[in-house]
N, C-alpha and C positions, 0 to 999 in steps of 0.2 A: 654749272650747266653751260654747254657750249653755245654762246650767243655772240653775234658780232658786237664789237665794242659799243655799248650804249644803245643797242638796237631796240631793246624792250622799251625803254623810256622814250626814245625818239619816235618809235613806231606808234606808240599809244598817243603821244602828243601831236606829232606832225601829221601822222597818217589819218587821225580821226578828227582832230579839232580843226575848225576853219581858221584861216588867217584872219586876224582882227586888226583894227586900227592900233597903232603903236602908242596911243595916248596912255599915259601912266597915271591912273587915278590914285589918290591917297588911300592906302589900305591900313586897317588896324592890324595889330599883331595877331598871329594865329593862336589857337588855344594851347594852353599849357596847364600843368597841374593846378596853378593858382590863378588862372586867367579870370578876369571879371567877365560876366556875361555880356556887358556892354562893349567888350572888345572883340567879340566874335560876330560872324556875319549872318544875321537872320534874313538873308536875301530871299530865301525860300524855306522858312522854318517849318511849314506844314507839309512839305514834300518829303516823302520817305524814299530811301534807296530801295532797289529791288530786294526781295527776301533772299536770304542765304545764310548758311551756318557761320560764315565769317564776317557778316555785315557789321557786327559790333566791334570788329578789329580794324575798321577804317573810319575816318571822320564822318560824322553825320552832317547833313546840310546846315544845322545850327552851330556846328563846331569848326567852321572854316573861316578864313579871312573875309572881311567885309567885301561885298560885291560879287562874290563867287556864287554861282548857281549850279545845281547838279545837272549833269548830262545823263539822263536815265538810260538812253540807248547804249551808252558806252560804259554802263556800270552793271555789276551783278556777278554771280558766280562764274568761275572760269575753270575749264578742264586743263589738263596738262598740255593737250594739243593747242588750246587757245593761248595759253601762256607762251608756249614755244613758237607760236606762229610768227612772232616778230624777230626770230633768230635768223641768222644767215643760213643755218641748216636746221629747219624745224623738226625734221624727223629725228635727228641725232639729239637735239635739245630735249624733245619729249622723252626720249629713251633715258637721257641723263636724269631728268626729273624723277622718273619712275624708279630708276636704280637707286636714287637717294631717298626714296620713301615718300614721294609726293602723295598727299591725300586729297587736298582740295585747295582752292584759291578764290580770291574775290578782288574785283577791281572797282574803284570809285573814281569818277572823273568830274571835275568842276571847271567852269570857265567864267570869266567876267565879261559879259556882253559889251561889245564895242571896244574891247581892249585886246592886247596880246597876252594877257595873263591867264594861266590855266594851272590846275593842280591835278595830278594823277597819283593815286595811291594803289599799289597792288600788294596784297598780303598772300603769302603761300604757307600752307601748313605741311610739315613733314611728319613722318612716323616717330622720329626722335631728334634729339639735338644734334647728333652726329651728321645726319643727313642735311639738316638746315645749315650747319656750319660749313659743310663741304660745298653746298650750293652757293652760299654767300662768298666763300673764298674764290670759287671759280668765276663768279660774276665780277668781283672786285679786280681779279687779275686781268680781265679783258675790258674793263670800263674805260670809256673815252673821257677826255677832259682833263683839266688841271686839278690836282688834289686840293681840297680845302681842309685846313687843320681843325677837325672837330671830332668828337666821340659821342656816340649814341648807342644805347642798348648794350648787349653783351659783346658786340663787335660791329664795326661799321666802315663804310667807305663813302666819302663825300667828294663830289666832283662838280666843276663848273665848265660848261662848254658853250662856245659861241655858235649860234644857229644861223644858217643861211636863210631859212624861212620861218616865220616872217623876218624880214631884214631888221637888223639892230636888236635882236633878242638873244637872250641867253637861257640855258637850261641848267638848273642846279639839281643834281640827283643825290639822294641820301639812300644808301643801301644799308640795312641794319638787320639785326637779329635779336630776338629774346626767346630763349628756350628753343622750341621746335618750330617757331614762326619766323619767317623773313618778310621784310617790307622793302618795297621800292617807293620812295616819295619823290616825285619829280615836279619841280616848280619852274614854269616858263614865264618870263617877264621881260620887258624892255631892259636892255643893259644899262647899268649893272644890276642884275637880278639880286635881290637881297637873300643871301643864304640862310638867314635866320628864319625865314618863312617855312621852308621845308624842314629845317632842323627842329623848330618848335613843334611842328606837327608830329615829326618822328618821335620826339621826346615824350609827347603826350601819349602816343600809341604804345610805346615800349614801357611806359610807366616808371 
């Protein structure tokens, strides 16, 4: 899909989330297949994300690192146009999504109040694996940031990028695929951002 390098993740994180204090609280590890419930963050365990067919394909409020709370206005089902809105050329990006068999999408956003930490997860479903693979390859080819040596799912691209806002923060993005589903997991935190946070989230999602 034709997107400016990293624009999807940056737009969701920087354009939607408020700048927070750069204090870096201690976080427990994010969920993984064998994670203890005590290690995940029940900051808002009784809050449910908005309904949607793909809601179960993103982390629930009880399954994110300690201290993160859901941003309900920034979460929920997404159309092709809404996913493409963060591209340099939204019209072309939406057309690319449809050409590759886009069916639906869902976004979940979390933030730790009083800090610069935030987690954004976007899952997109395509009609078949070929469409998902083509979209992930196109995203990876235009992704910004330094490559991180890691593998997740059927295929993946992991990057680390220094951000100008908030100052002193980094964005680690994990783009991955399992079958006809693709994910963007984006973790923003004070530098150096721990790449294992989004990687463990992505591993849990791709199973």
